[in-house]
C-alpha positions in Angstrom: 222.4 13.1 112.4 219.4 10.9 111.5 219.7 8.3 108.9 218.3 9.1 105.4 214.8 7.6 104.9 214.5 4.3 103.1 212.7 4.5 99.8 210.1 2.2 98.2 207.3 2.5 95.7 204.5 1.4 98.0 204.4 1.2 101.8 201.6 -0.9 103.2 200.4 -0.4 106.7 198.9 -3.7 107.9 200.2 -7.3 107.8 196.8 -9.0 107.8 195.4 -11.0 104.9 194.6 -8.0 102.8 197.9 -6.2 103.4 199.9 -9.4 102.7 197.9 -10.1 99.6 198.5 -6.6 98.3 202.3 -6.9 99.0 202.4 -10.3 97.2 200.5 -9.0 94.2 202.7 -5.9 93.8 205.9 -7.8 94.3 204.8 -10.4 91.8 204.4 -7.6 89.3 207.9 -6.4 90.0 206.8 -3.4 92.1 209.0 -2.6 95.1 207.0 -2.5 98.4 207.3 -2.9 102.1 205.0 -3.7 105.0 204.8 -1.9 108.3 202.8 -3.5 111.2 203.7 -3.9 114.9 202.7 -7.6 114.6 204.8 -8.3 111.5 206.9 -11.4 111.9 205.1 -12.5 115.2 203.5 -15.9 115.1 199.7 -15.4 115.2 197.1 -18.2 115.3 193.8 -17.4 113.7 191.3 -20.3 113.9 188.8 -18.5 111.7 188.0 -19.3 108.1 187.4 -17.1 105.1 185.2 -17.5 102.1 187.1 -17.0 98.8 185.1 -16.5 95.6 186.0 -17.8 92.2 187.3 -14.4 91.2 189.5 -14.2 94.4 190.8 -17.7 93.7 192.0 -16.5 90.3 194.0 -13.7 92.0 195.7 -16.1 94.3 196.5 -18.4 91.4 198.1 -15.6 89.5 200.4 -14.6 92.4 201.6 -18.1 93.1 199.7 -18.6 96.4 196.8 -20.8 95.6 198.8 -24.0 95.1 199.9 -23.9 98.7 196.4 -23.8 100.1 194.4 -25.7 97.5 194.7 -29.1 99.0 193.2 -28.0 102.3 190.6 -25.6 100.9 187.0 -26.7 100.9 185.2 -26.1 97.6 181.7 -24.7 97.5 179.9 -26.3 94.6 176.4 -25.7 95.6 174.6 -22.8 97.4 171.0 -23.1 98.7 169.2 -19.9 99.9 165.9 -20.4 101.7 163.3 -18.6 103.8 163.2 -20.2 107.3 159.9 -22.1 107.1 158.9 -22.1 103.5 159.8 -25.0 101.1 160.6 -22.7 98.1 164.3 -21.9 97.7 167.0 -20.7 95.4 169.7 -23.4 94.5 173.0 -22.7 92.6 175.1 -25.4 91.0 178.6 -24.4 90.0 178.5 -26.8 87.0 175.8 -24.5 85.5 178.4 -21.9 84.6 181.4 -24.1 84.0 183.7 -21.8 85.9 184.7 -24.2 88.6 183.6 -24.0 92.2 181.5 -21.1 93.3 184.2 -20.4 95.9 186.3 -22.1 98.6 186.4 -21.9 102.4 190.1 -21.5 103.5 191.7 -21.5 106.9 193.1 -18.1 107.8 196.2 -19.8 109.1 196.7 -21.6 105.9 196.3 -18.5 103.7 198.4 -16.4 106.0 201.2 -19.0 106.0 201.1 -19.3 102.2 201.3 -15.5 101.8 204.1 -15.2 104.3 206.2 -17.9 102.5 205.6 -16.2 99.1 206.6 -12.8 100.5 209.8 -14.3 101.8 210.6 -15.7 98.4 209.9 -12.4 96.8 212.1 -10.6 99.3 209.5 -8.2 100.7 210.5 -6.6 104.0 208.1 -6.3 106.9 208.9 -3.7 109.5 207.5 -4.6 112.9 206.6 -1.1 113.8 203.5 1.0 113.7 202.8 4.0 111.4 202.9 7.1 113.7 202.7 10.0 111.2 203.3 11.0 107.7 203.8 14.1 105.6 203.4 14.8 101.9 206.5 15.7 100.0 206.9 16.6 96.2 206.4 13.2 94.6 206.6 11.2 97.8 204.9 10.6 101.2 207.3 10.3 104.1 206.1 8.0 106.8 207.4 7.9 110.4 207.4 4.6 112.2 207.2 4.0 115.9 211.0 3.2 116.1 211.7 6.7 114.8 212.7 5.6 111.3 211.3 7.1 108.1 210.3 5.6 104.8 209.6 7.5 101.6 207.1 5.9 99.3 205.1 6.9 96.3 201.9 5.6 97.9 201.0 4.9 101.6 198.4 2.2 101.7 196.1 1.8 104.8 195.3 -2.0 104.9 195.1 -1.8 108.7 191.5 -2.8 109.4 188.2 -1.2 110.2 189.7 1.1 113.0 192.5 2.1 110.5 195.0 4.4 112.1 196.2 5.5 108.6 192.6 6.5 107.7 192.5 8.6 110.9 195.9 10.2 110.3 194.9 11.1 106.7 191.8 12.8 108.0 189.4 10.6 106.0 186.0 10.5 107.6 183.9 7.5 107.9 180.2 6.6 108.0 179.2 4.0 110.6 175.9 2.3 111.3 175.3 -0.3 114.0 173.0 -3.1 112.8 171.9 -4.0 116.2 172.8 -7.6 115.4 175.5 -10.0 116.6 177.1 -12.8 114.6 177.8 -15.9 116.6 180.4 -18.1 114.9 181.2 -21.7 115.6 182.3 -25.0 114.0 180.0 -28.0 114.0 180.5 -31.7 113.1 177.5 -33.4 111.5 176.5 -37.0 110.8 175.8 -36.7 107.0 178.1 -35.3 104.3 177.5 -31.7 103.2 178.3 -32.5 99.6 180.2 -29.2 99.2 177.0 -27.2 99.9 176.7 -23.8 101.5 173.3 -22.9 103.0 171.9 -19.5 103.9 168.6 -19.6 105.8 166.8 -16.4 106.6 164.9 -15.9 109.8 163.1 -12.7 110.9 165.9 -12.3 113.6 168.7 -12.6 111.0 170.5 -14.9 108.6 171.8 -18.4 109.5 174.7 -19.5 107.3 176.3 -22.9 107.2 179.6 -23.1 105.2 181.2 -26.4 104.4 184.6 -27.4 105.8 186.8 -30.4 105.2 185.2 -33.7 106.2 181.8 -33.8 107.9 182.2 -30.4 109.4 180.8 -26.9 108.7 181.2 -23.4 110.0 178.1 -21.6 111.2 177.5 -17.9 111.2 174.3 -17.3 113.2 173.0 -13.7 113.4 170.6 -12.5 116.0 169.6 -9.2 117.6 172.2 -8.3 120.2 170.1 -8.9 123.2 169.1 -12.4 122.0 172.7 -13.2 121.0 173.9 -12.2 124.5 171.4 -14.6 126.1 172.4 -17.4 123.7 176.1 -16.9 124.4 175.4 -17.2 128.1 173.7 -20.6 127.8 175.4 -23.8 129.0 177.0 -25.6 126.0 174.3 -28.2 125.8 171.5 -25.6 125.8 173.3 -23.6 123.1 173.5 -26.7 120.9 169.8 -27.4 121.4 169.0 -23.9 120.2 171.3 -24.3 117.2 169.8 -27.7 116.3 166.4 -26.0 116.0 167.7 -23.7 113.3 169.9 -26.3 111.7 166.6 -28.3 111.1 168.3 -31.6 110.2 170.6 -30.3 107.5 173.4 -32.9 107.0 172.2 -34.9 110.0 172.6 -34.1 113.7 175.1 -31.3 114.5 177.6 -31.2 117.4 179.2 -27.9 118.3 183.0 -28.1 118.5 184.6 -25.7 120.9 183.1 -22.5 122.2 181.3 -20.1 119.9 182.6 -16.6 119.3 180.4 -13.4 119.0 181.0 -10.3 117.0 178.7 -7.2 117.0 177.9 -6.2 113.4 178.2 -2.7 112.0 178.9 -0.9 108.7 182.1 1.2 108.5 182.5 3.0 105.2 185.3 5.5 104.5 184.0 8.7 102.9 186.7 8.4 100.2 189.3 5.8 99.1 192.2 8.2 98.6 193.5 11.4 99.9 196.7 12.8 98.4 199.1 9.8 98.2 197.2 7.8 100.8 195.1 4.8 99.6 192.7 2.7 101.6 192.0 -1.0 100.9 190.1 -3.8 102.7 188.3 -3.1 105.9 190.0 0.3 106.2 187.9 1.3 103.3 184.7 -0.7 103.9 183.7 -3.2 106.6 180.4 -4.8 105.6 177.7 -7.0 107.0 178.9 -10.6 106.6 175.7 -11.7 104.8 176.8 -13.5 101.6 180.4 -13.4 102.7 181.5 -10.8 100.2 183.4 -8.3 102.3 186.9 -9.7 102.1 186.5 -10.4 98.4 185.4 -6.8 97.8 188.7 -5.8 99.4 190.6 -8.2 97.1 189.1 -6.5 94.1 190.6 -3.3 95.4 194.0 -5.0 95.8 193.8 -6.3 92.2 192.8 -2.9 90.8 195.5 -1.0 92.6 198.2 -3.4 91.5 196.9 -3.3 87.9 196.8 0.5 87.7 200.3 0.8 89.3 201.8 -1.8 87.0 200.3 -0.3 83.8 201.4 3.2 84.6 204.9 2.1 85.6 205.2 0.4 82.2 204.6 3.9 80.7 207.3 5.4 82.8 204.9 7.0 85.3 205.1 6.5 89.0 202.3 4.6 90.9 201.3 7.6 92.9 200.5 9.6 89.8 197.2 11.5 90.3 195.7 9.8 87.3 196.3 6.4 88.9 194.8 7.4 92.2 191.8 9.2 90.6 190.9 6.2 88.5 191.3 3.9 91.5 189.0 6.0 93.7 186.3 6.3 91.0 186.2 2.6 90.3 186.3 1.5 93.9 183.6 4.0 94.9 181.2 2.5 92.3 182.1 -1.1 93.2 181.8 -0.5 96.9 178.6 1.4 96.7 176.8 -1.3 94.7 177.9 -4.1 97.1 177.0 -2.1 100.2 173.6 -1.5 98.7 173.1 -5.2 98.0 174.2 -6.5 101.4 172.4 -3.8 103.3 169.2 -4.2 101.3 169.2 -8.0 101.6 169.7 -7.8 105.4 166.9 -5.3 105.8 164.6 -7.3 103.6 165.1 -10.7 105.1 165.7 -9.7 108.8 162.2 -8.6 109.0 159.2 -10.2 110.7 156.4 -8.3 109.1 153.4 -10.6 108.6 153.2 -12.2 105.2 156.6 -10.9 104.1 158.3 -14.3 104.6 156.0 -15.9 102.0 156.6 -13.1 99.6 160.4 -13.5 100.0 160.1 -17.2 99.5 158.0 -16.8 96.3 160.7 -14.4 95.0 163.4 -16.9 95.6 161.4 -19.6 93.9 160.8 -17.4 90.9 164.5 -16.5 90.5 165.3 -20.2 90.8 162.9 -20.9 87.8 164.4 -18.2 85.5 167.9 -19.4 84.3 169.2 -16.0 83.0 168.4 -14.2 86.3 169.7 -17.1 88.3 173.0 -17.2 86.4 173.5 -13.4 86.7 173.1 -13.8 90.5 175.4 -16.7 90.5 178.1 -14.7 88.7 177.7 -12.0 91.4 178.2 -14.6 94.1 181.3 -16.0 92.4 182.8 -12.5 92.2 183.1 -12.7 88.4 180.4 -10.2 87.4 181.4 -6.7 86.4 179.4 -3.8 88.0 177.8 -1.0 86.0 180.6 1.0 84.6 183.2 -0.9 86.7 185.1 -3.6 84.7 186.6 -6.3 86.8 190.4 -6.0 87.4 192.3 -8.3 85.1 193.6 -10.6 87.9 190.0 -11.3 89.0 189.1 -12.1 85.4 191.9 -14.7 85.4 194.2 -12.5 83.1 197.8 -11.6 83.9 198.8 -8.1 84.8 
């Protein structure tokens, strides 16, 4: 005779940063949840870094995680956006809005460790098994794990990445588009201080971003067409550094590449819906975007904050978090927020990764004009900080710095 299924309010498939953040947010609000992921509990090193906007920082402050990463997080107090060879540019200063830094660059290892420690204190259980199937029951969804056990939950959340098995099991289709670009990522050491400045330079071949790290170091995200990136990645280290120096153009002194660069083909993956029945998608399972402007992870955190807010509010009214009204509101608001950001990132990439004659000057003039019009500049800055509400989509309370 098989054991009776365990029960929880929310079962989260995926123990990455998004899944761990959702579990921490729910548990901090007193909502019972569990995590299922084959890699749960296994030590995983992740040398990458993540850009956290001002709004996302507020979320981590509210759930008791930010204090553990703050000392090692690198603040971004200035952003400079420029066309490759034109002196006009757009410059943001965080002091102009008085909301604190525009964002922070955090180590994935630091953030994962802080989330793991907080989850342990909250008593959240992580099952080291994969989701293999699920079935809808009256008021519940029963999920079968790879060890043969079953868990009944009000909601099953797919936080399991752009290839999301939960999305596939739920029969939720996706739209994909290859950008024909590859992002090369590396860490550099430079001879001059970066002064907490992030730089995005646009070349016809793709954007070149320099993000500040602690000390005289920065992370580079260099985008090129796939064929060009393949050739660059095959160069000897000294030749790769010479090519990088040409695009670095003396920012913060002479750069030295630390370690070997990594390369990631870029594509858009967009789920056709955010919910189906009692299944909910968050993070890359719902939307994997172009890395331009570094907004993808933060878009996922807005979904995390919204789901936790709606679940908490309805449970206070005596309703369960999988109530159709909860999931319908979540889907409507996420659809609008996602569509607007996809349009922006996609449009900016198309506009700036374009070598049509004369277009570079027009783009640079546009940046210069925005820089000279404070209301427009401040509106864009609030978008970059993740604290601007979209049309018809108010920000979740945690992103606004308000408690659940």
